[in-house]
Each structure stands twice: as structure tokens, then as C-alpha cells.
VMD Tcl script that draws the C-alpha trace (Angstrom):
set ca {
  {-31.00 5.10 2.66}
  {-28.18 6.60 4.66}
  {-29.64 9.95 4.65}
  {-33.01 8.77 5.71}
  {-32.12 6.33 8.45}
  {-28.93 7.77 10.07}
  {-28.27 11.41 10.85}
  {-24.81 12.43 9.80}
  {-22.67 13.98 12.52}
  {-21.10 17.27 11.12}
  {-18.35 19.04 12.87}
  {-19.48 22.62 13.57}
  {-16.78 23.93 11.14}
  {-18.06 21.80 8.34}
  {-21.76 22.49 9.07}
  {-21.32 26.17 9.05}
  {-19.21 26.15 5.88}
  {-21.94 24.10 3.98}
  {-24.76 26.37 5.48}
  {-22.82 29.46 4.29}
  {-22.14 28.07 0.85}
  {-18.38 28.23 1.43}
  {-16.05 25.48 -0.28}
  {-15.72 22.31 1.50}
  {-13.44 19.35 0.52}
  {-14.18 15.69 1.66}
  {-11.17 13.54 2.54}
  {-11.24 9.78 3.00}
  {-9.90 8.05 6.13}
  {-8.73 4.67 4.81}
  {-5.49 6.44 3.87}
  {-5.22 6.81 7.81}
  {-6.50 3.36 8.91}
  {-5.07 1.20 6.14}
  {-3.17 3.21 3.48}
  {0.11 4.56 5.22}
  {2.64 3.42 7.87}
  {1.33 3.77 11.47}
  {4.67 4.89 12.69}
  {6.98 7.88 12.22}
  {9.09 7.80 9.04}
  {12.30 9.55 8.19}
  {11.67 11.48 5.02}
  {14.18 12.80 2.58}
  {15.44 16.37 2.39}
  {13.64 16.72 -0.96}
  {10.31 15.78 0.66}
  {10.73 18.24 3.47}
  {11.49 20.92 0.93}
  {8.40 20.13 -0.85}
  {6.13 19.49 2.10}
  {7.49 22.03 4.72}
  {4.39 21.59 6.90}
  {5.08 17.88 7.30}
  {4.90 17.31 11.18}
  {8.06 15.41 12.48}
  {7.94 12.53 14.99}
  {4.34 11.75 14.19}
  {3.05 8.68 12.64}
  {3.04 8.96 8.91}
  {-0.81 8.20 8.76}
  {-1.70 10.90 11.06}
  {0.86 13.39 9.61}
  {-0.70 12.81 6.19}
  {-4.24 13.58 7.43}
  {-3.16 16.73 9.11}
  {-1.16 17.82 6.16}
  {-4.07 17.24 3.81}
  {-6.37 19.28 6.05}
  {-3.90 22.17 6.45}
  {-3.40 22.32 2.64}
  {-7.20 22.48 2.15}
  {-7.44 25.30 4.81}
  {-4.57 27.23 3.23}
  {-6.46 27.33 -0.06}
  {-9.54 28.83 1.63}
  {-11.59 25.71 1.81}
  {-12.84 23.75 4.72}
  {-11.49 20.05 5.06}
  {-14.21 17.44 5.95}
  {-12.38 14.21 6.78}
  {-14.96 11.52 6.76}
  {-14.98 8.33 9.06}
  {-17.09 5.97 11.09}
  {-16.60 6.46 14.84}
  {-18.50 4.19 17.28}
  {-21.15 3.75 14.64}
  {-21.50 7.55 13.91}
  {-21.03 8.78 10.36}
  {-18.71 11.67 11.04}
  {-18.35 14.42 8.51}
  {-15.35 16.45 9.75}
  {-13.27 14.95 12.55}
  {-11.89 16.74 15.58}
  {-8.13 16.55 16.37}
  {-9.05 13.87 19.06}
  {-11.10 11.87 16.72}
  {-8.35 12.03 13.98}
  {-5.72 10.97 16.55}
  {-7.83 8.13 17.72}
  {-8.60 6.85 14.22}
  {-4.75 7.00 13.41}
  {-3.87 4.86 16.37}
  {-6.97 2.45 16.41}
  {-5.74 -1.15 16.81}
  {-8.30 -2.92 14.59}
  {-10.05 -0.36 12.44}
  {-12.65 -1.47 9.91}
  {-12.16 -0.87 6.23}
  {-15.52 0.48 5.39}
  {-16.81 0.42 1.95}
  {-20.12 1.58 0.59}
  {-21.63 -1.93 1.19}
  {-20.54 -1.82 4.69}
  {-22.05 1.46 5.82}
  {-25.28 0.18 7.35}
  {-23.48 -2.83 9.26}
  {-20.93 -0.39 10.53}
  {-23.57 1.98 11.92}
  {-25.71 -0.71 13.28}
  {-22.92 -2.53 14.94}
  {-21.24 0.84 16.33}
  {-18.00 0.05 14.54}
  {-14.88 2.35 14.00}
  {-13.18 2.50 10.80}
  {-11.86 4.36 7.74}
  {-14.25 5.05 4.79}
  {-12.96 3.84 1.22}
  {-13.32 6.07 -1.89}
  {-16.61 4.40 -2.52}
  {-17.99 5.09 1.00}
  {-16.57 8.56 1.16}
  {-18.01 9.52 -2.14}
  {-21.42 8.09 -0.99}
  {-21.33 10.12 2.26}
  {-20.15 13.32 0.63}
  {-22.88 13.24 -1.60}
  {-25.49 12.75 1.14}
  {-23.80 15.60 3.09}
  {-24.03 18.01 0.06}
  {-20.33 18.18 -0.39}
  {-19.39 18.41 -4.01}
  {-15.60 17.71 -4.03}
  {-13.55 14.99 -2.62}
  {-9.82 14.57 -2.69}
  {-8.00 11.15 -2.45}
  {-4.89 9.31 -3.51}
  {-5.67 6.62 -6.24}
  {-9.06 5.11 -6.94}
  {-9.80 1.45 -7.21}
  {-10.96 -0.03 -10.46}
  {-10.89 -3.24 -12.37}
  {-8.41 -5.81 -11.08}
  {-6.11 -7.88 -13.03}
  {-7.65 -11.29 -13.61}
  {-11.13 -9.66 -13.45}
  {-12.49 -12.02 -16.14}
  {-11.87 -14.82 -13.64}
  {-12.41 -13.19 -10.36}
  {-14.95 -10.55 -11.29}
  {-13.04 -8.28 -8.99}
  {-14.13 -4.74 -9.76}
  {-13.99 -1.94 -7.13}
  {-17.13 -0.33 -5.91}
  {-15.39 2.99 -6.30}
  {-16.52 3.04 -9.92}
  {-20.09 2.40 -8.98}
  {-20.10 5.02 -6.30}
  {-18.74 7.62 -8.82}
  {-21.42 6.74 -11.25}
  {-24.18 7.26 -8.56}
  {-22.82 10.28 -6.72}
  {-22.66 13.98 -7.86}
  {-19.23 14.63 -6.54}
  {-15.99 15.70 -8.16}
  {-13.33 13.08 -7.15}
  {-9.79 14.42 -7.48}
  {-7.12 11.70 -7.48}
  {-3.78 10.64 -8.95}
  {-5.45 8.22 -11.35}
  {-5.97 4.45 -10.76}
  {-3.64 2.35 -8.69}
  {-1.01 0.73 -10.74}
  {-1.77 -2.75 -9.41}
  {-5.01 -2.62 -11.46}
  {-6.00 -3.66 -15.06}
  {-5.64 0.01 -16.27}
  {-7.02 -0.53 -19.82}
  {-10.10 -2.36 -18.34}
  {-10.56 0.40 -15.75}
  {-10.69 3.17 -18.42}
  {-13.34 0.99 -20.21}
  {-15.25 0.50 -16.96}
  {-15.30 4.25 -16.45}
  {-16.63 4.89 -19.87}
  {-19.21 2.10 -19.71}
  {-20.68 3.80 -16.50}
  {-20.67 7.25 -18.13}
  {-18.27 8.89 -15.71}
  {-16.46 11.88 -17.23}
  {-12.73 11.29 -16.79}
  {-10.71 14.42 -16.92}
  {-6.89 14.58 -17.08}
  {-5.60 17.52 -15.21}
  {-2.71 18.99 -17.21}
  {-2.19 15.55 -18.67}
  {-3.37 13.75 -21.83}
  {-2.51 10.32 -20.44}
  {-3.77 8.04 -17.55}
  {-1.92 8.70 -14.33}
  {-0.90 5.63 -12.43}
  {-1.01 6.73 -8.77}
  {2.67 6.80 -7.57}
  {4.05 6.00 -11.02}
  {4.32 8.23 -14.03}
  {1.36 8.39 -16.44}
  {0.84 5.58 -18.87}
  {1.50 7.08 -22.24}
  {-0.13 4.11 -24.01}
  {-3.40 5.12 -22.45}
  {-4.68 8.46 -23.78}
  {-7.60 10.23 -22.03}
  {-10.44 11.80 -23.94}
  {-10.80 14.93 -22.04}
  {-8.25 17.36 -20.38}
  {-8.47 20.44 -18.29}
  {-5.86 23.04 -17.61}
  {-7.11 24.94 -14.54}
  {-9.30 24.35 -11.47}
  {-11.91 26.72 -12.76}
  {-12.23 24.82 -16.01}
  {-12.83 21.69 -13.88}
  {-15.53 23.59 -11.95}
  {-17.21 24.62 -15.21}
  {-17.18 21.07 -16.54}
  {-18.69 19.72 -13.26}
  {-21.34 22.47 -13.40}
  {-22.37 21.64 -16.80}
  {-22.27 17.94 -16.19}
  {-24.63 18.29 -13.25}
  {-27.05 20.33 -15.33}
  {-27.53 17.49 -17.53}
  {-26.68 14.39 -15.30}
  {-27.36 15.61 -11.75}
  {-26.94 12.24 -10.13}
  {-23.31 11.08 -11.30}
  {-19.86 12.16 -10.46}
  {-16.85 13.53 -12.28}
  {-13.34 12.03 -12.01}
  {-10.36 14.32 -12.16}
  {-6.91 12.67 -12.46}
  {-3.56 14.48 -12.04}
  {-0.17 12.90 -12.23}
  {1.97 12.38 -9.07}
  {4.29 15.19 -8.87}
  {7.15 14.41 -11.20}
  {9.94 14.84 -8.65}
  {8.50 11.99 -6.63}
  {7.10 9.64 -9.24}
  {8.52 6.22 -9.14}
  {9.68 4.13 -12.12}
  {6.83 2.05 -13.62}
  {9.00 -0.75 -14.75}
  {10.49 -1.22 -11.33}
  {7.06 -1.17 -9.83}
  {5.84 -3.80 -12.28}
  {8.58 -6.14 -11.29}
  {7.79 -5.75 -7.62}
  {4.09 -6.08 -8.28}
  {4.52 -9.40 -10.12}
  {6.31 -10.72 -6.94}
  {3.73 -9.56 -4.56}
  {0.79 -10.66 -6.65}
  {2.25 -14.23 -6.47}
  {2.63 -13.82 -2.83}
  {-0.99 -12.68 -2.36}
  {-2.15 -15.67 -4.43}
  {-0.19 -18.14 -2.37}
  {-1.62 -16.51 0.90}
  {-5.14 -16.61 -0.84}
  {-5.52 -12.86 -0.17}
  {-8.50 -11.49 -2.09}
  {-11.48 -9.08 -2.09}
  {-11.26 -6.00 0.13}
  {-7.94 -7.20 1.84}
  {-6.03 -7.35 -1.65}
  {-5.27 -3.77 -2.20}
  {-3.93 -3.01 1.31}
  {-1.91 -6.15 1.18}
  {-0.31 -5.37 -2.11}
  {0.37 -1.76 -1.25}
  {1.89 -2.76 2.09}
  {4.13 -5.35 0.37}
  {5.19 -2.65 -2.27}
  {6.03 -0.24 0.54}
  {8.43 -2.85 2.07}
  {10.28 -3.41 -1.15}
  {13.38 -1.73 -2.66}
  {11.26 1.25 -3.88}
  {9.27 1.35 -0.69}
  {10.57 4.65 0.75}
  {10.16 6.48 -2.58}
  {6.62 5.00 -2.93}
  {5.61 6.32 0.48}
  {7.00 9.81 -0.41}
  {5.27 9.65 -3.67}
  {1.95 8.82 -1.99}
  {2.30 11.56 0.43}
  {3.35 14.12 -2.17}
  {0.23 13.29 -4.45}
  {-2.13 13.41 -1.54}
  {-0.97 17.05 -0.92}
  {-1.23 17.94 -4.51}
  {-4.76 16.46 -4.76}
  {-5.93 18.27 -1.68}
  {-4.66 21.56 -3.06}
  {-6.38 21.01 -6.54}
  {-9.47 19.84 -4.83}
  {-9.68 22.83 -2.66}
  {-9.43 25.15 -5.78}
  {-12.04 23.23 -7.56}
  {-14.45 23.58 -4.61}
  {-13.86 27.28 -4.70}
  {-14.60 27.44 -8.37}
  {-17.90 25.47 -7.94}
  {-18.97 27.76 -5.10}
  {-18.17 30.81 -7.47}
  {-20.69 29.42 -9.98}
  {-23.32 29.48 -7.28}
  {-24.38 25.71 -7.85}
  {-27.11 24.80 -5.45}
  {-26.32 22.70 -2.40}
  {-28.19 21.67 0.74}
  {-27.37 22.24 4.36}
  {-27.19 19.50 7.03}
}
mol new
graphics top color blue
foreach p $ca { graphics top sphere $p radius 0.5 }
foreach p [lrange $ca 0 end-1] q [lrange $ca 1 end] { graphics top cylinder $p $q radius 0.2 }
display resetview
């Protein structure tokens, strides 16, 4: 529907790369609009050593977006940050557009269900994992890097709160590279949901389910693993030959030097879940609320650095997977 009724607005860099069959990596924009602090943050010496390209004196959300794009380029791929700008579905943002998005005072959080409304009402906002996956598929982009995916929320048997990220993955032929599912979810139920939807779930250099900023959950073993980006590309290639309309989920752990303690996170999460219930926060507003509250807690600074470190790692892996897919000469269409 999106492809038929709304022309995607490609940056010239992204359009040329797709036309020439060069590797392209889609990047989401809710990390810019809703996922990270909108002011500069003082980072630790350890972080600056691990992320030397981190721009100082820039808001954390804008710095993260710039860092992910630079990492993708350093690996020989082209970044395509996706967002809705004044009702246009933008695939690849200019520097000015990215700065505007990072400073937008009231940006929309645009999921897959919101795309038509956002276009028709000329809104500006960040695209979620579900929306970005959907748009990437329409654009012919095969690989997408993000932080953590949404999934089945705790208490789902009462609220029926299941993220549309899972449905978008099942419907879109895109490799989604992430750091697993956010720790605030019902993780066993999320794994079951992925299996039910037939989404190949690959642990990259891990046998256990990564939990976003926390270390992997050793009680949740994954069925499939991969040890290299080229192996991921081969898996995706084989999958699309047999199931050409569904995605592949690749999960790698948060870099060990930055992963936060899971037990401490659980204690804080119990507190903020109670707060969310008291304030009647639910639906699309719940995840940003919980993450913002956790970022303000005792582990907050470490969680922000962990989030930024895993975003960089995922961007790098995604670029390498995109290059591997291109080397297999898998067909794609130009804009």
C-alpha cells in the first residue's frame, strides 16, 4: 500500500547505492526522537576509548545517529536513516534533516499502523522497528540495524500487548540486526512469538538470548547461531529462496564491557513498572516511559553507554551482512 500510494523520498546517495547494487543499511529514527537523551551527556573514559568517533558537545540522540551512520560508511556500506519528515517517507536523511529530527519538540512515534496517517497529515516523527522494517522492504533495502526489538510484554495474557515489530518481521524480507529483545519484555513469550511467526532467530556469536543492555539470558537457549557476517548472509539468502516475504532476526549481545547487571536492572524495572501502572501508561507510550525511567535510575549512566555501544556494534555487523548479501548477487529493485 505504501509503495503504491506514496513515493518514497530517497537521498541521492541511497538511491545511487541501491541502483548500483551496493550494500545499504537501514537505520531507525525513534532512537533519535524517543530513545536517547536530547542533551549532551558526559561519557566515561572507557566509552570514549571504545567509541573514539563520538562527537562531544552534541545531544546524545544526534551523536548516536551520526555515529551509526559513520560506522556503516567505515565498513563500506551506505547508511539510510529512515524517518517521516512533513509527511514524506524519507529513506536517507540529509545532515539538516537529521539535526531537525533530533531537535524536534513534539515528534510522533510512527509505527507500521501509523504510516498512512503520518503521510496524510504531514507529520514529522521517528519510525519504530516495525515501521522502519516495513519501509526498508518497500525500498529494496535488505538489512536494518537497530538497538533492541519489541516483543511480548509482561502481563500480555491480560493486556494482549504484543509489539508490531514481530508482525513486521514476519512480513518483510529484511535482516534485522539487534541486541535482542528489551529486558522489560516477557522474554520466553517473545521467543515463542518469534517461533510461532516462523521468523528465523539467529544468535550472533552467542547461544543464548541477548537482552538489550543486559548480558544474555542463559536460561533461554537459541536454536540457531552464526559466527560470521558472511554466514548470516548465506542464511538470509537461503531463507529468501524458500520464504521470500519474511525476515531474519540476528541478535548479538551488548558489548561485554558495557553490559549492565541483569539483577540490578530487574529490581529497577519492578519499581518503574509499578510507576507506569500508577500513571496508567500503556500502549505505544509504555516502552519509552520505562526506558526513560530506567535511564534516570542508579544504573542510568551505564545503561545509556550500553545502549550507545550496542548501537555501534549492530551498525557495524549490519554493514558487513549487507556486503555479504551483495556478494551473493541476490536480486533487489531500485527506487
